[in-house]
N, C-alpha and C positions, 0 to 999 in steps of 0.2 A: 392447913397452916395457920399458925397462930399469928396474929397481928397485935402489935402493941402500938397503941396510939396514945398520944397525950391529949388530954381533954382540952388543953387550951390552945392548942394548933388547929388551925382549920384545915379541913381535908381538901385534897386537890383532886379534882376529877378531870381526868385527861380526856376521857373518851367523849364528852359531851360538848366540847368547845368547837366552834366553827374555825375552819382553817382560813385565814386571811393571807392573800398574797400582797406584797408590797408594790405600789404603783410605780415607783421609780425603776425597779428592776424590769418591768414589762416594757417601758419606753426604752430602756437600754437595750434589751434583746432585739427590738424591732429596728433600731438604729444600726445595731451590730449586724443583723442580716442584710439590711440594705447596703451597708459599707462593704460586706463581703461579696455581695452580687455585683456592685459597681467595680470592685477591684477585680474580680474575675472577668467581667466584661472588658475591662481595660487591658488586663493581661491577655486575654483572647485577641482582642484587636491588635495588640502590640505584636503577638506572635504571628499573626496573618500578615502584618506588615513587614515584619522581618523576612517571612518566607517570600513575599512578593519582591522584596528588595534583593533577595539572593537569586531569584529567577530572573529578575530584570538585569542584575549584573552579569549573570551568565549569558543572557541574551546579548547584551552590549558587547561583551567579550567575544562571542561567536561573531557578531556583526563586524567588529574590528579585524577579526581574523580573515573573514571573508573579503572585506575591503582590501586587506594587505595582499591576499591571493590574487584578486583582480588586478591590483597594480602590477604584481609580478606577472601576470598573464599578459599584460599590455606590453611590458618589456620583453618578454618571451616572443610575442608576436613580432615585434620590431627585429629581434635578433633573427628570427626565422625569414622574415622578408629580406633583410640584409644578405643572409646567406643564399637565399633563392636568387637575388639579383647577381650575387658573385657567381654562382653556378651557371646562370643564364648568360652573363657576360663571357664566362669561359667557354661554354659551348658555341656562342656566337663567334668568339674569335677563332675557335677551332674550325667552325664551319667556313668562316672567311679564308683561313689558311688553307684548308682542304680545297675550297673553290678556286683559290689562286694557284694551288699546285696542280689541280685538274686542268685549269685553263693553260697553265705552262705545258704540261704534258701533251694536251691537244695541239698547241701551237708547235712544239717540237715534233710531234708525229707529222703535222702538216708540212712542216719544213723538210722534214726527212723525206717524205714521199715526193715533195716537189723536187728536191735534189736527186733523188733516184730517177724520177722521171726525166730530169734534164741531163744527167750524167751517165744514164745507162746506154752503153753503146749497142747498136744493132749489128747483126752479123757483118756488115761491110765497114764497121768502125765509125759509124756516123752517130750522131746524137739521135735520140728518139724523136720521131716527128710529133707535131701536136695533133690534136684531133681532126682539124681540117686538112692537114697535110696528109694524115692516115686515110682519110676518106678519098682524097684525090689519088693516092698511090693505089688504093684498092680498085678505084674505077679504071685507071689505066692498066693496071694488071689484068683485069677482066677484058679489057679491049684487046690486049696483047695475047691473050690466051689462044685464040685461033692460030696465031703464027706459031706458037710453041708446039701445037699439036701437028702441025705441018712438018716439023722437024727442023726448022730454020734456027733453032736456039743454038748457042755455042755450047760445045760439050764441057768446057772448063768453068762454066758459071754454075754456081750452085744457088738454087732459088732460096731466099731467106723466107722464113715463115712469117706470116702477117704479124705485125706487131700487136702486142696485147692492148686491149682498149683500157684506157685508164678510168678507174672507177673513182667518182667523186667521193671525197671523204665525207662521211656523215657529220652533220652539225652536232655539237653537244646536246644532250637532252634537254628539253625545256624544263623550267622549274616545275615543281609539283603545284598542281592547282589548288591544293589543300592548304598552301601556306602563302602569305604575302610578306614580300621582303620590303622592310621600311628602314631607309637609311637616314640617320639623324644628321644634323649640321656639324656635330662634333666628330663624325666619322664612324660612329657605332651603327651596326646594323642589327636590326631586330627582325625575327621572323614571327608573324602572328598567324594563328590557325584561323582559317576562314570556315565558319559553320555553314 
């Protein structure tokens, strides 16, 4: 290739010059790198703090929820205790009513047996003798038995059978030994199981 050059112009040699870097740009790039690193660290710490705040908020929210549930559990326990007391009082009043009905029935049965014993006529139209009188009648009948065998008895007299022996009525059953009856001054009766 042909080169045209003017003799008055100096020639420029590009290949032989040393490359020089400016000093100001070197300082600027180091400061920029440090600023980016500090900003990245601050951003990382901010992100960690925000994540910790979110988990802390969730933990506090869960803790408040558990505390509310515990308060409800206390109220639930009080309602259950009140209902158990109501049921217990209901059973106790039923036991008392049943006990009084049984006592009344036993008293009526005893009174009925006593009336039957007093008003039941013997074959001769007399009232039933007591236990002592019955034993005296039995011994006198045995003493007169040899006379009856001899044939001296009157033919029109019919011998009455020996009166039945009166059986003493059984007392009501004793309360169970597994329970203790406790009567309060206000009239309430409680039964406590004895272990």
